[in-house]
Structure formats: C-alpha cells, structure tokens
C-alpha positions as CSV (number, residue, x, y, z in Angstrom):
1,M,-32.3,64.5,-1.5
2,P,-32.0,67.8,-3.3
3,V,-34.1,70.6,-2.0
4,G,-34.5,74.3,-2.8
5,C,-34.6,77.7,-1.2
6,M,-37.5,79.5,0.6
7,T,-38.0,83.0,-0.7
8,P,-40.7,85.6,0.3
9,L,-44.1,84.9,-1.3
10,S,-44.7,87.4,-4.1
11,G,-47.1,85.7,-6.6
12,Y,-50.6,84.4,-6.5
13,V,-52.2,81.8,-8.8
14,L,-55.7,80.5,-8.7
15,L,-56.3,76.9,-9.7
16,E,-59.7,75.3,-10.0
17,L,-59.4,71.6,-9.6
18,P,-62.2,69.0,-9.8
19,N,-64.8,69.5,-7.1
20,T,-62.8,72.0,-5.1
21,L,-61.3,75.5,-5.3
22,E,-57.7,75.8,-4.4
23,I,-55.8,79.0,-3.7
24,V,-52.2,78.6,-4.6
25,L,-49.3,80.8,-3.7
26,V,-46.1,80.5,-5.7
27,T,-42.8,82.1,-4.9
28,M,-41.8,84.2,-7.8
29,A,-38.2,82.9,-7.9
30,D,-39.5,79.3,-8.1
31,K,-41.9,80.4,-10.8
32,L,-39.0,80.8,-13.2
33,S,-38.7,77.0,-13.3
34,A,-42.4,76.4,-13.4
35,D,-42.5,75.2,-17.0
36,V,-40.7,72.1,-15.8
37,F,-43.9,71.1,-14.0
38,K,-47.7,70.9,-14.7
39,D,-50.6,71.5,-12.5
40,E,-51.5,67.9,-12.9
41,D,-48.2,66.9,-11.2
42,F,-49.1,68.9,-8.1
43,E,-52.7,67.5,-8.1
44,C,-51.4,63.9,-8.2
45,A,-48.8,64.5,-5.4
46,I,-51.3,66.3,-3.2
47,S,-53.9,63.5,-3.6
48,E,-51.4,61.0,-2.2
49,L,-51.8,62.4,1.3
50,D,-55.4,61.0,1.6
51,K,-55.6,58.5,-1.2
52,P,-52.3,56.9,-1.8
53,N,-51.9,55.4,-5.3
54,L,-50.0,52.2,-4.6
55,E,-51.2,50.0,-7.5
56,G,-48.2,48.1,-8.7
57,W,-46.1,49.2,-5.8
58,E,-44.6,46.8,-3.2
59,F,-44.2,47.4,0.5
60,F,-40.5,48.0,1.2
61,V,-39.9,48.9,4.9
62,E,-41.3,50.6,7.9
63,S,-38.9,52.3,10.2
64,H,-39.0,55.2,12.7
65,G,-42.7,55.8,12.0
66,V,-42.0,56.0,8.2
67,T,-43.5,53.6,5.7
68,I,-41.8,53.2,2.3
69,Y,-43.1,51.5,-0.9
70,R,-41.1,50.9,-4.0
71,L,-41.6,50.4,-7.8
72,F,-39.0,48.7,-10.0
73,N,-37.6,50.5,-13.0
74,E,-36.6,47.9,-15.5
75,S,-34.4,50.2,-17.6
76,S,-32.1,51.2,-14.7
77,G,-32.5,48.2,-12.4
78,L,-33.3,50.7,-9.6
79,Y,-36.5,51.6,-7.7
80,Q,-38.5,54.7,-7.2
81,Y,-39.9,55.2,-3.7
82,K,-43.0,56.6,-2.1
83,V,-42.6,57.6,1.6
84,F,-45.4,58.2,4.1
85,G,-44.9,59.4,7.6
86,E,-45.3,62.1,10.3
87,L,-43.0,64.5,12.0
88,D,-43.5,66.1,15.4
89,V,-43.0,69.7,14.2
90,E,-45.4,72.1,12.6
91,P,-45.7,71.9,8.7
92,D,-44.8,75.5,8.1
93,I,-41.5,75.0,9.9
94,C,-40.9,71.7,8.0
95,A,-41.5,73.5,4.7
96,Q,-39.1,76.3,5.5
97,V,-36.4,73.8,6.6
98,Y,-37.0,71.6,3.6
99,M,-36.5,74.6,1.3
100,D,-33.7,76.6,3.0
101,L,-30.5,76.0,1.1
102,D,-28.2,77.8,3.6
103,Y,-29.6,75.9,6.5
104,R,-29.3,72.6,4.7
105,K,-25.6,73.1,4.5
106,K,-25.5,73.4,8.3
107,W,-27.3,70.2,9.2
108,D,-26.7,67.8,6.3
109,S,-23.1,66.5,6.3
110,Y,-23.4,65.0,2.9
111,V,-23.7,68.5,1.2
112,K,-20.5,69.5,-0.5
113,E,-22.0,72.4,-2.4
114,L,-25.6,73.7,-2.7
115,E,-26.5,77.0,-4.4
116,E,-29.0,78.7,-6.7
117,K,-28.1,79.4,-10.3
118,Q,-29.7,81.5,-13.1
119,C,-29.5,79.4,-16.3
120,E,-31.1,80.5,-19.5
121,G,-33.5,82.7,-17.6
122,K,-34.5,79.9,-15.2
123,H,-34.0,79.6,-11.5
124,L,-32.2,76.3,-11.0
125,I,-30.3,74.6,-8.1
126,Y,-26.8,73.0,-8.2
127,W,-26.1,70.4,-5.6
128,E,-22.9,68.3,-5.1
129,V,-23.2,65.3,-2.8
130,S,-20.2,63.9,-0.9
131,Y,-19.7,60.2,-1.5
132,P,-17.3,58.0,0.6
133,F,-13.9,57.1,-0.9
134,P,-13.2,55.6,-3.4
135,L,-16.5,56.7,-5.0
136,W,-16.7,59.9,-6.9
137,N,-19.0,62.6,-5.7
138,R,-22.4,63.2,-7.5
139,D,-23.9,66.5,-8.6
140,Y,-27.3,67.6,-9.7
141,I,-28.9,70.5,-11.6
142,Y,-32.6,70.6,-11.1
143,G,-35.6,72.8,-11.3
144,R,-37.9,73.2,-8.3
145,E,-41.3,74.7,-7.7
146,L,-43.2,75.3,-4.4
147,K,-46.9,75.8,-4.1
148,I,-48.8,76.6,-0.9
149,V,-52.4,75.3,-1.4
150,E,-55.5,75.8,0.7
151,K,-57.8,72.9,0.1
152,N,-61.0,72.4,2.0
153,G,-59.7,74.6,4.8
154,L,-56.4,72.7,5.0
155,K,-53.1,74.4,4.2
156,I,-50.8,72.2,2.1
157,W,-47.2,72.7,1.0
158,A,-46.3,71.0,-2.2
159,V,-42.8,70.9,-3.8
160,M,-41.8,69.4,-7.1
161,A,-38.2,68.9,-8.2
162,K,-36.7,67.4,-11.4
163,S,-33.3,67.2,-13.1
164,V,-32.7,69.6,-15.9
165,N,-30.0,69.6,-18.6
166,T,-28.3,72.9,-19.1
167,P,-25.1,73.9,-20.9
168,S,-24.7,76.7,-18.4
169,V,-23.4,74.3,-15.8
170,P,-21.0,71.8,-17.5
171,E,-20.0,68.6,-15.9
172,R,-16.9,68.7,-13.7
173,S,-13.9,66.4,-13.8
174,G,-14.1,63.8,-11.0
175,I,-17.8,64.3,-10.3
176,V,-20.6,62.2,-11.8
177,R,-23.6,64.2,-13.1
178,V,-27.0,62.8,-12.0
179,D,-29.4,63.6,-14.9
180,D,-32.2,61.2,-14.0
181,Y,-33.8,62.6,-10.8
182,L,-37.2,63.5,-9.6
183,Q,-38.8,64.2,-6.3
184,S,-42.1,65.5,-4.9
185,A,-42.9,66.3,-1.3
186,V,-46.2,67.3,0.3
187,L,-46.7,68.5,3.8
188,C,-49.7,69.4,5.9
189,S,-50.9,69.4,9.5
190,N,-51.6,66.1,11.1
191,G,-54.1,67.8,13.4
192,K,-51.9,67.2,16.4
193,Q,-49.3,70.0,16.2
194,G,-47.2,67.9,13.8
195,T,-46.8,67.2,10.1
196,K,-48.2,64.6,7.8
197,A,-45.8,64.0,5.0
198,F,-45.6,62.3,1.6
199,M,-42.5,62.0,-0.6
200,H,-42.0,60.5,-4.0
201,Y,-38.3,60.0,-5.0
202,Y,-36.1,58.5,-7.7
203,D,-32.6,59.1,-8.9
204,N,-30.0,57.1,-10.8
205,P,-26.5,57.9,-9.5
206,K,-24.9,56.0,-12.4
207,G,-21.3,54.8,-12.2
208,N,-20.0,51.5,-10.9
209,I,-22.1,51.3,-7.8
210,P,-23.7,47.9,-7.3
211,T,-27.5,48.1,-7.6
212,W,-28.0,46.2,-4.4
213,L,-25.9,48.8,-2.5
214,I,-28.0,51.7,-4.0
215,N,-31.2,50.0,-2.9
216,W,-29.8,49.3,0.6
217,A,-28.9,52.9,0.9
218,A,-32.4,53.9,0.0
219,K,-33.8,51.6,2.7
220,T,-31.7,53.2,5.4
221,G,-31.1,56.7,4.0
222,V,-34.7,57.9,3.8
223,P,-35.7,57.3,7.4
224,Q,-32.3,58.7,8.4
225,F,-32.9,61.9,6.3
226,L,-36.3,62.5,7.9
227,T,-34.8,62.0,11.4
228,M,-32.1,64.5,10.6
229,M,-34.6,66.9,9.2
230,Q,-36.9,66.6,12.2
231,A,-33.9,67.5,14.5
232,A,-33.1,70.5,12.1
233,C,-36.7,71.7,12.4
234,R,-36.5,71.8,16.2
235,D,-33.4,74.0,15.9
236,Y,-34.6,76.2,13.1
237,T,-35.8,79.1,15.2
238,K,-32.5,79.2,17.0
239,Y,-30.7,79.2,13.6
240,L,-32.8,82.2,12.3
241,E,-32.1,84.1,15.5
242,S,-28.4,83.5,15.2
243,K,-28.5,84.9,11.6
244,K,-30.2,88.1,12.8
245,G,-27.5,88.6,15.4
246,S,-24.6,88.0,13.1
C-alpha cells in the first residue's frame, strides 16, 4: 500500500465541522497536493472510527485482530476494502512509520522504488512494487495529504492518498502503471497505550492477473502488512537513533 513521507509540521488550518470544532495541522509539503482531496473526504474517513458505514459491504475475513469488509466493483471485477483493527504501539509512532518513505524501504521487501517528486508544482509520490516472476512490476503516482486533528480532546491522524495522472512521470517499459488507486487511513489512541486504526483501500493492478488471485492476495496481504508495520513501529526509535549516528 502506498504511503507518504513525514515532514515537520509547518501549517495550521481550522475546520469547523458539524457539532464540533476541530484543530487541523497540515504539513506544508503535503498541502501542495491538497487540491486532490476535500474536507468532506477527511470527515467521512474520521467518522469510520466510531461509526463505521458498512451499508452494502460484506464481511470478508477476520485475522490477527483485524476485521476486513469488502464492496464489489462491477466495472473492474475487484473489491474495495475497509479494515478495522488495533496495534500495540502508540498512534504517533504508527503515523510516523506509516508516512516515512525512507524507513518503508527498510522494512517492506516489496518496495522497489519509493520517492517524492515535484510535478507541475505538486508534491507527489512515485512507488514501484516488486511482483514475482513472470509478472511485471507495478508502479504508482499519487497525491497524499496528512491532517492531524484534535476532536473532542482526542488526537487523530488522518491520511488520504489517490492516484494522479501526470505527464512529468511517463510510464516505463516493462512496468504496469496503476492509475486507479485510493486509500485512506485514520489512527488514534485506543486508550490502552495502543492504536485504533481504520483503512479504506482499493486499487486495480491491471494486466493479466486473475481476479481471484488479486482478491486472495488482499485477504492475506492486508493483515500481513499490518503485522509488518507493527514490527517496524517497535524498531522505529532504534532506526532514528541509527540515522543520527550515521
């Protein structure tokens, strides 16, 4: 799943939502891609933490403390997924690990290439994913925005990501460009020194991959990703210390 890069907080935005006042901090680098997303997108994602909207969704699987629901996309024959679970690490660490590009390259073996790019004045991310032979690798160009929200005394990290078409990063020979991708992730404290998490995810990898294989990979891949990320969170402090010493 593509993710972005944590940068120092340098911008402040106030949003007044129905029945509550939210203080939102937005990283200035991410703000360059903010026109990809609307405030309503963040509101809907954040609301899923306490009031999941599962009308029309079907239960898919529960594994490693993670519950996944899915919704069929008739045009692609694939599913989009909503994921609910908890991690045994603090949400601020989870958010930093989720957003740290360089660190993702250390702990995610599927990452072939992952870097920030400036395209037409926007801050975008390029990600190439390693696929097993004989399948071609996939790559993504996407915009991403992070907001840190204080809502009713609870600090919430919300991230939106979506594929973006840009002539600045042309398709490469031997790599399939994924241009139908979206993801949201919301993190907050579970009240027990851990993280309550929600994710909404969809992409269409295209090519001659059987639909059943893609859906099977989603069933096993999401819990596996969260398990890997949780382990990465536990090692994150050590990683930052090693960077300081290098």
